[in-house]
C-alpha positions as CSV (number, residue, x, y, z in Angstrom):
1,X,96.1,-3.6,-8.9
2,X,93.3,-2.6,-6.6
3,X,89.9,-1.5,-7.9
4,X,89.0,2.1,-8.7
5,X,88.1,4.4,-5.8
6,X,84.5,5.5,-5.8
7,X,83.0,8.7,-4.5
8,X,79.8,7.8,-2.7
9,X,79.0,11.3,-1.5
10,X,80.7,14.7,-1.7
11,X,80.0,18.2,-0.5
12,X,80.9,21.7,-1.5
13,X,84.3,23.1,-0.3
14,X,83.9,24.5,3.2
15,X,86.1,26.1,5.9
16,X,87.0,23.7,8.7
17,X,89.6,23.5,11.4
18,X,90.7,25.8,14.2
19,X,93.8,27.8,15.1
20,X,96.0,25.9,17.5
21,X,94.7,22.5,16.3
22,X,97.0,19.5,17.1
23,X,97.4,18.6,13.4
24,X,99.3,20.8,11.0
25,X,101.5,20.8,7.9
26,X,104.6,22.9,8.3
27,X,107.7,23.8,6.3
28,X,111.0,23.8,8.2
29,X,113.4,25.3,9.0
30,X,111.5,28.6,9.0
31,X,113.0,31.2,6.7
32,X,115.4,28.8,5.0
33,X,115.9,28.8,1.2
34,X,115.2,25.0,1.0
35,X,112.6,23.8,3.5
36,X,111.4,20.3,4.3
37,X,107.7,19.7,4.7
38,X,106.2,17.8,7.5
39,X,102.9,16.6,8.8
40,X,102.9,17.2,12.6
41,X,100.5,16.3,15.4
42,X,101.1,17.8,18.8
43,X,104.4,19.1,17.4
44,X,105.6,15.6,16.7
45,X,106.8,15.1,13.1
46,X,104.7,12.1,11.8
47,X,105.5,12.3,8.1
48,X,108.0,14.0,5.9
49,X,106.3,15.1,2.7
50,X,107.6,16.1,-0.7
51,X,109.1,19.7,-0.6
52,X,107.4,22.5,-2.4
53,X,109.4,22.2,-5.6
54,X,108.0,21.2,-9.0
55,X,110.5,18.4,-9.7
56,X,110.8,17.0,-6.2
57,X,109.3,13.5,-6.4
58,X,106.3,12.4,-4.2
59,X,107.2,11.4,-0.7
60,X,105.2,10.2,2.3
61,X,107.9,9.0,4.8
62,X,106.7,8.1,8.3
63,X,109.0,9.4,11.0
64,X,106.9,8.8,14.1
65,X,103.5,7.5,15.3
66,X,100.9,8.6,17.8
67,X,100.6,5.9,20.4
68,X,97.7,7.6,22.1
69,X,95.5,8.2,19.1
70,X,93.1,11.1,18.6
71,X,89.9,9.2,19.2
72,X,87.3,10.2,16.7
73,X,85.3,7.0,17.4
74,X,84.1,8.4,20.7
75,X,81.1,6.7,22.2
76,X,78.4,8.5,20.3
77,X,80.0,7.8,16.9
78,X,81.6,4.4,17.5
79,X,78.7,2.3,16.4
80,X,77.8,4.7,13.6
81,X,81.3,4.2,12.1
82,X,81.5,0.5,12.8
83,X,78.3,-0.3,10.9
84,X,79.2,2.2,8.1
85,X,78.1,5.7,6.9
86,X,75.7,6.0,4.0
87,X,76.3,9.7,3.5
88,X,78.5,12.5,4.8
89,X,78.0,13.0,8.5
90,X,78.0,16.6,9.7
91,X,78.3,15.5,13.4
92,X,81.6,13.7,12.6
93,X,82.8,16.6,10.4
94,X,82.3,18.9,13.4
95,X,84.4,16.6,15.6
96,X,87.1,16.4,12.9
97,X,87.2,20.1,12.6
98,X,88.6,20.4,16.1
99,X,91.8,18.6,15.2
100,X,92.3,20.0,11.6
101,X,94.4,23.0,10.7
102,X,92.2,25.8,9.6
103,X,91.5,25.9,5.8
104,X,89.2,25.0,3.0
105,X,88.3,21.3,2.6
106,X,86.2,19.2,0.3
107,X,84.3,16.5,2.3
108,X,84.3,13.1,0.6
109,X,82.8,9.7,1.4
110,X,85.0,7.2,-0.5
111,X,84.9,3.5,-1.1
112,X,88.5,2.3,-1.8
113,X,90.2,-1.0,-2.0
114,X,93.3,-0.8,0.2
115,X,96.4,-3.0,-0.6
116,X,99.0,-3.2,2.1
117,X,102.5,-2.5,0.8
118,X,105.9,-3.0,2.6
119,X,108.6,-0.7,1.3
120,X,111.0,-2.4,-1.1
121,X,108.6,-5.3,-1.8
122,X,106.5,-5.8,-4.9
123,X,103.9,-3.2,-5.4
124,X,105.9,-0.4,-3.7
125,X,105.1,2.8,-5.6
126,X,108.3,4.4,-4.4
127,X,110.5,1.6,-5.6
128,X,108.6,1.0,-8.9
129,X,106.5,3.8,-10.5
130,X,108.3,6.7,-8.8
131,X,111.8,5.3,-9.5
132,X,110.8,4.9,-13.2
133,X,109.8,8.5,-13.6
134,X,112.2,10.4,-11.3
135,X,115.9,10.3,-10.9
136,X,116.3,8.8,-7.4
137,X,119.2,7.1,-5.7
138,X,117.8,3.9,-4.2
139,X,120.3,4.1,-1.4
140,X,119.0,7.6,-0.4
141,X,117.0,6.6,2.7
142,X,115.8,10.1,3.3
143,X,113.5,10.0,0.3
144,X,112.2,6.5,0.8
145,X,109.2,5.4,2.8
146,X,110.1,3.8,6.2
147,X,106.9,2.0,7.1
148,X,104.2,-0.1,5.6
149,X,101.4,1.9,3.9
150,X,98.3,1.2,1.7
151,X,97.8,1.8,-2.0
152,X,94.4,2.7,-3.4
153,X,93.6,3.4,-7.0
154,X,96.0,4.2,-9.8
155,X,94.5,6.3,-12.7
156,X,96.1,7.3,-15.9
157,X,95.0,10.8,-16.7
158,X,95.4,12.6,-20.1
159,X,98.7,13.9,-21.5
160,X,101.1,11.8,-19.4
161,X,99.5,12.5,-16.0
162,X,98.9,9.7,-13.4
163,X,97.1,9.7,-10.2
164,X,98.5,7.5,-7.4
165,X,96.5,7.1,-4.2
166,X,97.9,6.2,-0.7
167,X,96.4,5.5,2.7
168,X,98.9,6.5,5.4
169,X,98.7,5.3,9.0
170,X,99.6,7.7,11.9
171,X,99.5,5.1,14.6
172,X,102.0,2.3,15.2
173,X,102.0,-0.5,12.7
174,X,101.4,-3.1,15.5
175,X,97.6,-3.6,15.6
176,X,95.4,-5.7,17.9
177,X,94.7,-8.9,16.0
178,X,91.4,-9.4,17.7
179,X,90.1,-6.0,16.7
180,X,91.1,-6.7,13.1
181,X,89.2,-10.0,13.2
182,X,86.2,-8.2,14.7
183,X,86.0,-5.8,11.7
184,X,86.5,-8.7,9.3
185,X,83.5,-10.4,10.8
186,X,81.4,-7.2,10.4
187,X,82.5,-6.9,6.7
188,X,81.6,-10.6,6.1
189,X,78.2,-9.9,7.6
190,X,77.6,-7.2,4.9
191,X,78.4,-4.1,7.0
192,X,80.6,-1.3,5.7
193,X,82.8,0.0,8.5
194,X,84.0,3.6,7.9
195,X,87.5,5.0,8.5
196,X,88.2,8.7,9.0
197,X,91.1,10.6,7.2
198,X,92.6,13.9,6.3
199,X,93.8,14.2,2.7
200,X,96.2,16.3,0.6
201,X,97.0,16.3,-3.1
202,X,100.6,16.7,-4.2
203,X,101.9,17.0,-7.8
204,X,105.4,16.4,-9.1
205,X,106.9,16.7,-12.6
206,X,109.8,14.6,-13.8
207,X,112.6,16.6,-15.5
208,X,113.0,13.7,-18.0
209,X,109.9,14.0,-20.2
210,X,111.3,11.4,-22.8
211,X,110.7,8.5,-20.4
212,X,108.0,6.0,-21.6
213,X,106.1,6.6,-18.3
214,X,103.8,9.3,-16.9
215,X,106.1,12.3,-16.2
216,X,103.6,14.0,-14.0
217,X,102.5,12.3,-10.8
218,X,99.5,13.4,-8.7
219,X,99.9,11.8,-5.2
220,X,96.7,11.7,-3.2
221,X,97.5,10.9,0.4
222,X,94.9,10.0,3.0
223,X,96.2,10.2,6.5
224,X,94.2,7.9,8.8
225,X,92.8,9.7,11.8
226,X,90.6,6.7,12.9
227,X,90.1,3.2,11.5
228,X,93.5,1.6,11.4
229,X,92.1,-1.8,12.4
230,X,89.3,-1.4,9.8
231,X,91.8,-0.6,7.1
232,X,93.9,-3.7,7.9
233,X,90.8,-5.9,8.0
234,X,89.7,-4.8,4.6
235,X,93.2,-5.1,3.1
236,X,93.6,-8.7,4.4
237,X,90.2,-9.7,3.1
238,X,90.8,-7.9,-0.3
239,X,87.5,-6.0,0.1
240,X,86.7,-2.3,-0.3
241,X,86.4,0.0,2.8
242,X,84.5,3.3,3.2
243,X,86.6,6.3,4.2
244,X,85.1,9.7,5.1
245,X,87.8,12.3,4.5
246,X,88.3,16.0,4.1
247,X,90.6,16.9,1.1
248,X,92.5,20.2,1.7
249,X,92.4,22.6,-1.3
250,X,95.6,24.5,-0.2
251,X,97.9,22.3,1.9
252,X,99.2,20.1,-0.9
253,X,101.5,21.0,-3.8
254,X,98.6,20.9,-6.4
255,X,96.8,24.1,-7.1
256,X,93.3,24.6,-5.8
257,X,91.8,24.2,-9.3
258,X,93.5,20.8,-9.6
259,X,92.1,19.6,-6.3
260,X,88.6,20.7,-7.3
261,X,89.0,18.9,-10.6
262,X,90.2,15.8,-9.0
263,X,87.2,15.6,-6.7
264,X,84.9,16.1,-9.7
265,X,86.8,13.5,-11.7
266,X,86.6,10.9,-8.9
267,X,82.8,11.6,-8.6
268,X,82.4,11.1,-12.4
269,X,81.7,14.8,-13.2
270,X,83.4,16.9,-15.9
271,X,85.5,19.9,-14.9
272,X,87.7,22.4,-16.7
273,X,90.6,24.7,-16.0
274,X,92.9,22.6,-13.9
275,X,96.3,21.1,-14.0
276,X,94.8,17.7,-14.6
277,X,93.4,18.8,-18.0
278,X,96.3,20.8,-19.4
């Protein structure tokens, strides 16, 4: 298992994003009794997410990729992100805000240890922990991941609750090997390259509470907006990587109180009154 994720810096919840931004989470078809939930960019469905039902198991299933990425590492920030952030950067948050759907977010600077996972191979959460806790037909491809992803920390919370962290690419899985080696060189030199992400927290409860596993799964998903080569470099080296992300308090399946408590728990602070502590 990878090492625990650390919160290096965090800020108060704030409003970010703008109407008409290219990134959004939608429920389709509109008006239907049962709706599927998607992460879209420029109206392209990038990921299918777990529907808004309490017992629907966690899901991050990649459907498409952005071949022409949203470039957050524009010239003025490229070197800053390559060498690594030491604190939350308001300049970069302002740039991120232009591509985010409007809402309340908690800014976080994390240090996590990514582990690359191929669906169906050892370490795949969806084939292992999720299958142990939820009734799932392995042959049902619609609720299985379709592309490699990264796992972060796994935390066992009180009263049968578990936190499972994922880093989810939005660009094609094929990466430039020279760029990956470039970031590995920077990491070996002691620098701390920083990736950029947009995060949501989902929660799902198994109907079978008699299972000898955590029946409630909190799924923390970080969608990479910038830093795919950095993430692969760190995963191949087995070293931590910094990620500056904004965690939505309203776009996941977990209630706002649970999102706030999660941020406090990761930062080592006590909190009360959330799903995590009940």
